[in-house]
C-alpha positions as CSV (number, residue, x, y, z in Angstrom):
1,M,147.2,-38.0,-36.1
2,L,150.7,-37.8,-37.5
3,A,150.9,-36.7,-41.1
4,V,154.0,-37.1,-43.3
5,Q,154.2,-35.3,-46.6
6,Q,156.9,-35.8,-49.2
7,L,158.5,-32.5,-50.3
8,Q,158.8,-32.3,-54.0
9,P,161.7,-30.2,-55.4
10,I,160.8,-27.5,-57.9
11,S,162.8,-26.9,-61.1
12,V,164.6,-23.6,-61.7
13,E,162.4,-22.9,-64.7
14,D,159.2,-23.4,-62.7
15,Y,160.6,-21.3,-59.8
16,L,161.5,-18.4,-62.0
17,A,158.1,-18.5,-63.7
18,M,156.3,-18.7,-60.3
19,E,158.3,-15.8,-58.8
20,K,157.3,-13.4,-61.5
21,T,153.7,-13.5,-60.3
22,A,154.0,-14.6,-56.7
23,E,152.5,-12.4,-54.0
24,I,155.1,-13.7,-51.6
25,R,158.8,-13.9,-52.5
26,H,160.6,-17.2,-52.1
27,E,164.2,-18.3,-52.0
28,L,165.0,-21.5,-53.8
29,V,167.7,-23.7,-52.1
30,D,168.4,-27.2,-53.3
31,G,165.1,-27.4,-55.1
32,L,163.0,-26.3,-52.1
33,L,161.1,-23.1,-51.6
34,Y,161.5,-20.9,-48.5
35,A,159.0,-18.0,-48.1
36,M,160.5,-14.6,-47.3
37,V,159.1,-12.9,-44.2
38,G,158.6,-9.2,-43.8
39,T,161.1,-6.9,-42.2
40,S,161.0,-4.5,-39.2
41,Q,161.0,-0.8,-39.4
42,R,164.6,-0.7,-38.1
43,H,165.7,-3.2,-40.8
44,N,164.0,-1.1,-43.4
45,L,165.5,2.2,-42.2
46,I,169.0,0.8,-42.2
47,T,168.6,-0.8,-45.6
48,L,167.2,2.3,-47.2
49,A,169.9,4.6,-45.7
50,L,172.7,2.3,-46.9
51,G,171.1,1.9,-50.3
52,A,170.7,5.6,-50.7
53,S,174.3,6.3,-49.6
54,L,175.6,3.7,-52.0
55,R,173.6,5.0,-54.9
56,E,174.8,8.5,-54.4
57,R,178.5,7.3,-54.3
58,L,178.1,5.1,-57.3
59,R,176.4,7.7,-59.5
60,G,178.1,8.0,-62.8
61,S,179.8,4.6,-62.5
62,P,178.8,1.4,-64.3
63,C,177.9,-0.1,-60.9
64,R,174.2,-0.3,-59.8
65,V,172.6,-0.9,-56.4
66,F,169.6,-3.1,-56.2
67,M,167.3,-3.6,-53.2
68,E,165.5,-6.6,-51.8
69,S,163.4,-7.7,-54.8
70,L,166.2,-8.9,-57.2
71,K,167.4,-12.4,-56.8
72,V,171.1,-13.5,-56.8
73,Q,171.7,-16.8,-58.5
74,V,174.3,-19.2,-57.1
75,A,174.3,-22.4,-59.2
76,K,170.7,-23.6,-59.0
77,N,169.9,-21.7,-55.8
78,F,168.3,-18.2,-55.6
79,Y,168.5,-15.7,-52.7
80,Y,167.1,-12.3,-52.1
81,P,169.8,-10.2,-50.4
82,D,168.9,-6.9,-48.9
83,L,171.2,-5.0,-51.2
84,V,173.3,-6.2,-54.1
85,I,175.7,-4.2,-56.2
86,S,176.5,-5.3,-59.8
87,C,178.9,-3.5,-62.1
88,N,177.6,-5.5,-65.0
89,P,173.8,-5.3,-64.5
90,G,172.8,-7.0,-67.7
91,E,169.6,-6.4,-69.7
92,P,167.0,-4.0,-68.4
93,G,164.1,-5.9,-66.8
94,H,166.2,-8.8,-65.8
95,H,165.1,-10.4,-62.4
96,V,168.3,-12.1,-61.5
97,V,171.8,-10.9,-60.7
98,T,174.5,-13.5,-61.5
99,D,177.6,-11.5,-61.1
100,P,177.4,-9.4,-58.0
101,R,180.4,-7.5,-56.8
102,V,179.0,-6.7,-53.3
103,I,176.2,-8.4,-51.4
104,I,174.8,-6.8,-48.2
105,E,172.5,-8.5,-45.6
106,V,171.0,-6.5,-42.7
107,S,170.8,-9.3,-40.2
108,S,168.0,-9.9,-37.7
109,T,167.8,-12.4,-34.9
110,S,165.9,-14.8,-37.2
111,T,168.3,-14.5,-40.1
112,E,171.7,-13.9,-38.6
113,A,172.8,-17.6,-38.4
114,R,171.7,-18.3,-42.0
115,D,173.3,-15.1,-43.3
116,R,176.6,-15.9,-41.5
117,L,176.8,-19.5,-42.6
118,E,174.6,-20.8,-45.5
119,K,174.4,-17.6,-47.5
120,R,178.0,-16.6,-46.9
121,L,179.3,-20.0,-48.1
122,A,177.0,-19.9,-51.1
123,Y,177.8,-16.3,-52.1
124,Q,181.6,-16.9,-51.7
125,R,181.3,-19.5,-54.6
126,L,180.5,-16.6,-57.0
127,P,183.7,-15.6,-58.8
128,S,182.5,-12.0,-59.2
129,L,181.9,-11.4,-55.4
130,R,184.5,-9.2,-53.8
131,E,182.8,-8.3,-50.5
132,Y,180.0,-9.8,-48.4
133,V,178.7,-7.3,-45.8
134,L,176.7,-8.1,-42.6
135,V,175.0,-5.1,-41.0
136,S,173.7,-5.4,-37.5
137,Q,170.3,-4.0,-36.6
138,W,171.1,-4.0,-32.8
139,Q,174.3,-2.0,-32.6
140,P,176.3,0.2,-35.0
141,R,178.4,-2.7,-36.3
142,V,179.2,-3.7,-39.9
143,E,181.3,-6.7,-40.9
144,V,182.9,-6.9,-44.3
145,I,184.1,-10.3,-45.5
146,R,186.4,-9.5,-48.3
147,R,188.1,-11.6,-51.0
148,T,191.8,-11.2,-51.1
149,E,194.6,-12.9,-53.1
150,S,195.2,-15.3,-50.2
151,G,191.5,-16.1,-49.3
152,W,188.9,-14.2,-47.3
153,E,189.4,-11.7,-44.5
154,L,187.1,-10.1,-42.0
155,E,187.0,-6.3,-41.3
156,T,184.7,-5.0,-38.6
157,A,183.6,-1.4,-38.3
158,T,182.1,0.0,-35.1
159,G,181.7,3.3,-33.5
160,E,183.4,6.0,-35.6
161,D,184.8,3.6,-38.1
162,P,183.4,3.8,-41.7
163,L,182.1,1.0,-43.7
164,R,184.9,0.4,-46.3
165,L,184.1,-1.2,-49.6
166,L,187.5,-1.5,-51.2
167,S,186.2,-3.1,-54.4
168,L,184.2,0.1,-55.1
169,A,186.6,2.6,-53.5
170,I,183.8,3.7,-51.1
171,E,183.6,4.7,-47.5
172,I,180.4,5.4,-45.6
173,P,180.3,6.6,-42.0
174,L,178.3,4.3,-39.8
175,A,176.4,7.3,-38.6
176,A,174.9,7.7,-42.1
177,I,173.8,4.0,-42.1
178,Y,172.2,4.3,-38.7
179,E,171.0,7.9,-38.8
180,D,167.3,7.2,-38.5
181,V,167.6,4.5,-35.8
182,D,166.6,6.2,-32.6
183,S,168.3,4.0,-30.1
184,F,169.9,0.6,-29.6
185,P,168.8,-1.9,-27.0
186,D,170.9,-2.8,-24.0
187,P,172.9,-5.9,-25.0
188,E,171.4,-7.7,-22.0
189,D,167.9,-7.2,-23.6
190,L,168.7,-8.6,-27.0
191,P,166.8,-11.8,-27.9
């Protein structure tokens, strides 16, 4: 038998209250909840290496690196990026970042299209955002979508190139980001 159920939007206030005690994290987009799935070991290793490298380079500055469990607010929508850097982190204990300078997503086959389109377009609406970074799990490749005076530009780092975050005056060798990733699949074997 065919069953149709009307989806009821949730308010921002109810969402924020629910997320404080939820066992599963959810993103809120246009009033609807989207459960967050777990990550792979590869994803975790890359995120941790990048977060540690950024934290070391930002030590002593007003900028802070946050991982995975802090939400970024874009109007009435809330996303959980893999890494977010804010140079104005707000009050201690705050669960939401509203003024990120850099947002980083480690893309997987299931998230790449959403990271490249929906999230990129949403994040680019944030006046504080200077760089949006997409990190591949499947090859040493990092794309930085950077705000410039004339719009947005794309810089791609591969091979021996470093990841360059100009808004923070930071460079990180790709080898440091991928140091614990043992091997990369043959491009023909990618899903």
